[in-house]
C-alpha positions, 0 to 999 in steps of 0.5 A: 493517522498514516502510521496507524493505518500502516500498522493496521495494514502490516498486522493484516498482511502478516497472514497474507501471501504477499509474493506476487510482483506487480509493475506499475507505470508512474511519473517520476515525481510520484515515485520520488514522493512515494519514496520520501513518504515511505522513508518518513513512515519508516516503511518501503515504497512497496508497502506504501503502494499496497496501502494506497491501492487498498485505500483507493479500492475502498474509496471506489466502493470495491471493498476489501481488495485482498479478500478472496472472491 
């Protein structure tokens, strides 16, 4: 399931301009867990973080965070 969601996100990002840096302060354990999960899913921590942010926005009822308002 996580790999399917990641693949769908990759297909979607193919047409998005993903070039804006964003700095987040996170705990060291969170950073380590994100890096390990990214390795397991053959991804990058940046790509996985974008996926988590998108899923979090949807769960908060914000809809598609990548859509143009």
